[in-house]
C-alpha positions in Angstrom: 0.0 0.0 0.0 1.3 3.4 -1.0 2.0 5.9 1.8 0.5 9.1 0.6 1.6 12.6 1.7 -1.9 13.8 0.8 -5.0 11.8 0.0 -6.5 13.2 -3.2 -9.8 14.4 -1.7 -7.9 16.3 1.0 -5.6 17.8 -1.6 -8.5 19.0 -3.7 -10.3 20.4 -0.7 -7.3 22.2 0.7 -6.3 23.8 -2.6 -9.8 24.8 -3.4 -9.4 23.3 -6.8 -11.5 21.5 -9.4 -10.4 18.1 -10.5 -10.3 17.1 -14.2 -9.8 13.5 -15.2 -9.5 10.3 -13.3 -7.7 11.3 -10.1 -5.2 9.0 -8.3 -5.9 8.0 -4.8 -3.3 10.4 -3.5 0.1 11.9 -4.1 3.4 11.0 -2.6 5.0 14.4 -2.6 4.9 17.9 -4.0 7.2 19.4 -6.6 7.6 22.7 -8.4 10.7 21.6 -10.4 10.4 18.9 -13.1 14.2 18.2 -12.8 13.7 16.7 -9.4 10.1 15.6 -9.6 9.5 12.0 -8.6 6.8 9.7 -9.9 3.5 10.1 -8.1 4.1 13.6 -6.9 1.9 16.6 -7.5 3.4 19.2 -9.8 2.4 22.8 -8.8 3.0 25.0 -11.8 3.9 28.2 -9.9 5.1 31.2 -11.8 8.5 32.5 -10.6 10.6 35.5 -11.5 12.3 33.7 -14.4 10.1 30.7 -15.2 6.4 29.7 -15.4 5.7 26.2 -14.4 2.9 26.0 -16.9 5.6 25.8 -19.6 6.9 22.6 -18.1 3.7 20.5 -17.8 4.7 18.1 -20.6 8.0 17.5 -18.8 6.1 16.9 -15.5 3.9 14.3 -17.2 7.0 12.6 -18.6 8.6 12.5 -15.2 5.5 10.7 -13.8 3.6 13.5 -12.0 0.5 12.0 -10.4 -1.4 15.2 -10.8 -0.9 18.7 -12.2 -2.0 21.8 -10.3 -2.6 24.6 -12.8 -4.2 28.0 -13.0 -7.6 28.4 -14.5 -6.6 31.1 -16.9 -4.0 28.8 -18.4 -6.5 26.0 -19.3 -7.1 27.2 -23.0 -3.4 26.6 -23.7 -3.3 23.1 -22.2 -5.3 21.2 -24.9 -2.6 18.7 -25.7 -1.6 17.9 -22.1 -3.0 14.5 -21.3 -2.9 14.3 -17.5 -4.9 14.5 -14.3 -5.4 18.1 -13.5 -6.5 20.2 -10.5 -7.6 23.6 -11.6 -7.1 26.5 -9.2 -7.5 30.3 -9.2 -3.8 30.9 -8.5 -1.2 28.2 -8.1 0.9 29.9 -5.4 -2.2 30.8 -3.4 -3.3 27.2 -3.7 0.0 26.1 -2.4 -0.4 28.5 0.5 -3.8 27.0 1.3 -2.3 23.6 1.3 0.4 24.8 3.7 -2.4 26.1 6.0 -4.1 22.7 5.9 -0.8 20.9 6.6 -0.2 23.1 9.7 -3.8 22.6 10.8 -3.6 18.8 10.7 -0.2 18.5 12.3 0.5 17.8 15.9 4.2 18.5 15.4 6.1 20.9 17.6 7.3 23.7 15.3 10.4 25.9 15.4 10.9 28.8 13.1 14.4 30.4 12.5 15.2 33.8 11.3 18.2 36.2 11.6 20.7 38.0 9.5 23.3 35.2 9.8 23.2 31.6 10.8 19.6 30.7 9.7 20.4 27.7 7.6 23.2 26.4 9.8 20.9 26.6 12.8 18.0 25.0 10.9 20.2 22.1 9.7 21.7 21.6 13.2 18.1 21.4 14.6 17.2 18.9 12.0 20.2 16.8 12.9 19.8 17.1 16.7 16.0 16.5 16.9 16.3 13.4 14.7 17.6 11.6 17.8 14.2 12.1 19.4 11.6 11.5 16.7 10.6 12.2 13.1 11.8 15.6 11.8 10.6 17.6 8.8 12.7 20.7 7.9 12.7 23.1 4.9 15.1 22.0 2.2 18.2 24.1 1.3 17.3 27.7 1.9 13.6 27.5 1.1 12.8 30.5 3.2 10.9 32.9 0.9 7.3 33.4 -0.4 7.2 30.1 -2.2 9.8 28.1 -0.2 8.0 28.3 3.1 4.6 27.2 1.9 6.2 24.5 -0.2 8.1 23.2 2.8 5.1 23.3 5.0 2.8 21.6 2.5 5.4 18.8 2.3 5.3 18.1 6.0 4.0 14.5 6.7 1.1 14.3 9.0 3.0 12.1 11.5 5.9 14.5 11.9 7.0 15.1 15.5 9.2 18.1 15.0 8.9 20.7 12.2 11.7 23.3 11.5 11.3 26.2 9.1 13.7 28.9 8.0 12.1 32.2 7.3 14.1 34.9 5.5 13.6 38.4 4.1 15.3 41.3 2.4 12.4 43.8 2.6 10.0 44.7 5.4 6.7 42.8 5.5 8.1 39.6 4.0 8.3 37.5 7.2 4.8 38.3 8.5 2.7 36.3 6.1 5.1 33.4 6.2 5.2 33.0 9.9 1.4 33.2 10.1 1.4 30.1 7.9 4.0 28.3 10.0 2.6 29.3 13.5 5.7 28.1 15.4 5.9 27.1 19.1 9.4 28.6 19.2 10.8 31.5 17.2 14.6 31.8 17.1 16.3 35.1 16.0 20.0 34.2 15.6 21.5 37.6 15.2 20.8 41.0 13.7 23.6 42.1 11.3 24.0 44.4 8.3 22.7 42.0 5.7 20.5 43.5 3.0 21.4 46.9 4.4 20.8 48.4 1.0 17.1 48.0 1.7 17.1 49.4 5.2 18.2 52.5 6.9 20.1 50.8 9.8 20.2 47.7 12.0 17.2 49.0 14.0 15.0 48.7 10.9 16.4 45.2 10.2 15.5 44.2 13.7 11.9 45.5 13.2 11.6 43.5 10.1 12.9 40.3 11.8 10.6 40.9 14.7 7.7 40.1 12.4 8.4 36.5 13.3 6.8 37.0 16.7 3.5 37.8 15.2 2.9 34.2 14.1 3.8 32.5 17.4 1.1 30.3 18.8 -0.7 31.6 21.9 1.8 30.0 24.4 4.8 30.3 22.0 8.4 31.3 23.0 10.7 33.8 21.5 14.4 32.6 21.8 16.8 35.5 21.4 20.6 36.0 21.3 21.5 37.8 24.6 24.9 38.8 23.1 23.2 40.7 20.3 22.8 44.5 21.1 19.4 44.2 19.5 18.2 41.7 22.1 16.6 44.4 24.2 14.6 46.0 21.4 13.6 42.5 20.1 12.3 41.6 23.5 10.2 44.7 23.6 8.8 44.0 20.1 8.1 40.4 21.1 6.1 41.6 24.1 4.3 44.1 22.0 3.3 41.2 19.7 1.7 39.4 22.6 4.6 37.0 23.4 4.6 36.2 27.1 7.6 33.9 27.3 11.1 35.1 26.2 14.2 33.0 26.6 17.8 33.9 25.8 20.9 32.1 24.7 24.5 33.3 24.8 27.6 33.5 27.0 26.3 35.8 29.7 25.6 34.5 33.2 21.9 35.4 33.0 21.2 33.5 29.8 18.6 30.8 30.0 20.7 28.7 27.7 24.3 29.5 28.3 27.6 28.8 26.6 29.9 28.3 29.6 33.2 27.4 27.8 34.4 27.0 24.3 37.7 25.3 23.4 38.9 24.5 19.8 40.5 21.1 19.4 42.2 19.2 16.6 38.9 17.4 16.0 36.7 20.5 16.1 35.8 22.0 19.4 34.8 21.2 23.0 31.8 23.0 24.3 30.4 23.3 27.8 26.8 24.6 28.1 24.0 24.8 30.6 20.6 24.0 29.1 17.5 24.2 31.3 19.6 23.5 34.4 21.5 20.6 32.9 25.2 20.7 32.3 26.2 19.6 28.7 29.7 18.6 27.7 29.6 18.6 23.9 32.2 17.5 21.4 31.8 19.1 18.0 33.2 18.2 14.6 32.9 21.9 13.7 34.9 24.8 15.1 34.0 28.5 15.6 32.7 30.2 18.6 29.7 31.6 16.8 28.8 28.1 15.7 28.9 27.0 19.3 26.6 29.8 20.3 24.0 28.9 17.7 24.2 25.3 18.8 23.3 26.4 22.3 20.2 28.0 20.8 19.5 24.6 19.1 19.7 22.8 22.4 17.6 25.5 24.0 14.9 25.1 21.3 15.1 21.3 21.7 14.3 21.7 25.4 11.4 24.0 24.6 9.8 21.5 22.2 10.1 18.6 24.7 13.0 16.8 23.2 15.7 14.9 25.2 18.4 17.5 25.4 21.2 15.0 26.2 20.3 12.9 23.2 20.2 16.0 21.0 23.6 17.0 22.3 25.1 13.6 21.6 23.7 13.7 18.1 25.4 17.1 17.4 28.8 15.4 17.8 28.4 14.1 14.2 26.9 17.2 12.7 28.9 19.0 10.0 28.5 22.4 8.3 27.0 22.2 4.8 28.2 23.0 1.3 29.3 26.6 0.9 28.6 27.3 4.6 31.9 26.3 6.2 32.4 22.8 4.7 36.0 21.8 5.0 38.1 19.9 2.5 41.6 18.5 2.9 43.3 18.4 -0.5 46.3 16.5 -1.7 49.1 18.4 -3.3 51.1 16.8 -6.1 54.4 15.7 -4.8 53.2 15.4 -1.3 51.5 17.7 1.3 48.1 19.0 2.0 45.9 22.1 1.6 43.0 23.0 3.9 40.1 24.5 2.0 37.2 26.1 3.9 34.2 26.7 1.6 32.2 29.7 2.6 31.1 30.5 -0.9 27.4 30.5 -0.4 26.8 34.0 0.9 28.3 36.9 2.8 27.6 40.0 4.8 30.0 42.1 7.0 29.3 40.0 10.1 29.7 36.6 8.5 32.7 37.8 6.6 34.4 38.8 9.8 33.5 35.4 11.3 35.1 33.7 8.3 38.3 35.8 8.7 38.4 34.9 12.4 38.2 31.2 11.4 41.1 31.7 9.0 43.1 33.3 11.8 42.4 30.3 14.2 43.3 27.7 11.6 47.1 27.0 11.7 48.8 26.4 8.4 51.0 23.4 7.8 54.8 23.6 7.5 55.7 26.4 5.1 52.0 27.1 4.5 50.1 30.4 4.5 46.8 31.8 5.5 45.0 32.8 2.2 41.7 34.7 2.0 39.8 34.6 -1.2 37.0 37.1 -0.9 34.3 38.5 -3.2 31.7 41.3 -3.1 29.1 41.4 -0.3 25.9 42.4 -2.1 22.8 44.4 -1.0 24.7 46.9 1.1 23.6 49.9 -0.9 25.4 53.2 -0.1 27.3 51.4 2.8 29.1 49.0 0.4 32.4 50.9 0.0 32.8 51.6 3.7 31.9 48.1 4.8 34.2 46.4 2.4 37.2 48.6 3.2 36.5 48.1 7.0 37.6 44.4 6.6 41.2 45.5 6.2 41.8 45.6 10.0 40.3 42.1 10.3 42.6 40.7 7.7 45.6 42.4 9.3 44.7 41.0 12.8 44.2 37.6 11.3 47.8 37.5 10.0 46.6 36.7 6.5 49.6 36.1 4.3 47.8 36.5 1.0 44.5 38.0 -0.1 42.7 37.5 -3.4 39.8 39.8 -4.1 37.1 39.8 -6.8 34.3 42.3 -7.6 33.8 46.0 -8.0 33.0 46.6 -4.3 36.2 44.7 -3.2 38.3 47.4 -4.9 37.6 49.5 -1.7 39.2 46.7 0.4 42.2 46.5 -2.0 42.8 50.2 -1.6 42.3 50.1 2.2 45.0 47.4 2.5 47.4 49.8 0.8 50.2 47.3 0.4 50.1 46.1 4.1 49.3 42.6 2.9 50.1 40.8 -0.3 46.9 41.3 -2.2 45.6 40.8 -5.8 42.3 42.2 -7.1 40.7 40.5 -10.1 37.7 41.5 -12.2 36.3 37.9 -12.5 36.3 34.7 -10.6 37.8 32.9 -13.5 40.7 35.3 -13.6 41.2 34.9 -9.9 41.0 31.1 -10.0 43.8 30.9 -12.6 46.1 33.0 -10.5 45.3 31.2 -7.2 45.9 27.8 -8.7 49.4 28.8 -9.8 50.4 30.0 -6.4 49.0 27.3 -4.0 51.4 25.0 -2.3 51.5 22.5 0.6 50.5 23.7 4.0 48.2 26.5 2.8 44.9 27.2 4.5 42.4 28.8 2.1 39.1 30.3 2.9 36.7 31.3 0.1 33.8 33.7 0.9 31.5 36.0 -1.0 27.8 36.6 -1.9 26.6 33.6 -3.9 26.1 35.4 -7.2 29.7 36.4 -7.3 30.5 32.9 -8.3 33.3 31.9 -6.0 31.8 28.4 -5.8 33.7 27.9 -9.1 36.9 28.5 -7.1 36.0 25.7 -4.8 35.0 23.3 -7.5 38.2 24.1 -9.4 40.3 23.3 -6.3 38.4 20.1 -5.7 38.9 19.1 -9.3 42.6 19.9 -9.3 43.5 18.3 -5.9 42.2 14.9 -4.7 40.4 15.2 -1.4 41.9 13.5 1.7 40.5 12.6 5.1 41.1 15.2 7.8 44.8 15.1 8.8 45.7 14.7 12.5 46.2 17.9 14.3 44.3 20.2 11.9 41.7 22.3 13.4 39.0 22.1 10.7 37.3 25.4 11.2 33.9 26.5 10.0 32.3 29.9 9.7 28.8 31.2 9.8 26.6 31.7 6.7 24.6 34.6 5.7 
């Protein structure tokens, strides 16, 4: 017997659609992308910024879609599509209605995560930790926007025990409708930082936008805030104004509800001592970076708040690793003998996460004869602040004892000028040009960190290094550090 994500009658009712053709008994999943669609899934033909799903219906049928969800106004153009169809007024709105129905039927304890940095890392660590205590459903990748959140929620199986949803924004008013779909029991705000500052006047305005997450908390929901963030006080006030009666904090201070007591890097990663709900936790991590440890304290705090076994969650985190482009570490063979440590931070960047990455470079010792090498690209969406915030990284690079700096992008010209010859530095107009120069200069013992906003394309630097140097297992004595994503 097939295990359906949605029985067909429930799917039709929730979407408010009209079925055409002989409907299947149910659907096994939900897809908006024919490249990853699996047989038996419902294909929702949403219209995005660049593509309209209605143009891919034939491909969806060929991939084995169980049913197509299409907009009424597109019907006249679908004469040759032979498939089971559910006709709706608007496909994205139908997906949102299905998300509402998913939340209404669920008995899961729900955690929502937002913040300027650390959202995806925290969400993935929660997924990993809570899996020790029951079935977990979490949003895939960074599905945190106006279609990603309802899609993730609609995909949540009815029997899920813990649901985890990342909610992002780059303009005011974007979090509010999404969190009202999710209706979390716990809302985590990781940190307020100058990401997307081109769309806001200052950090205070960013905090106000992030505080929209409190408006969707269930009646007895909990706001979990970073006590080490200067915005913690204003966020607490905004949470109370939104009707939140229980506010918890995480951080290093003695008054935190969930406290990082001690952090010590080790050859294997790091050793963390924390106090969670009165229980002392001694946690071994495969990842290094104090900011990572602080976010994992938030993870354990959230686990406590949703009724999970904190000790089991902590033990599970010992095997957790940072994801691709978010601090993932590679140990690469050098022809003729030797090793290079590559830290992949290519997914995204803002001034706070860039400084965290540079600090990780500083804390990672090179091998014999090796150097600390920073490969940095533009941080986007900083508006009029871009030049100042790029040039301000010069002091961080000097303090980190970086031996060589490679820069790419127009905004990084400001940093090149600010370094003013203090460090060996190259600026390049393109990632391809930079990669060619970097590959010629690398040698055994080097530690390389790669970080930029995603669209700058520094992931090609990482893929080029991986293609040119066979990966190794982590060498003894190397502190494999990770950093914090945007």
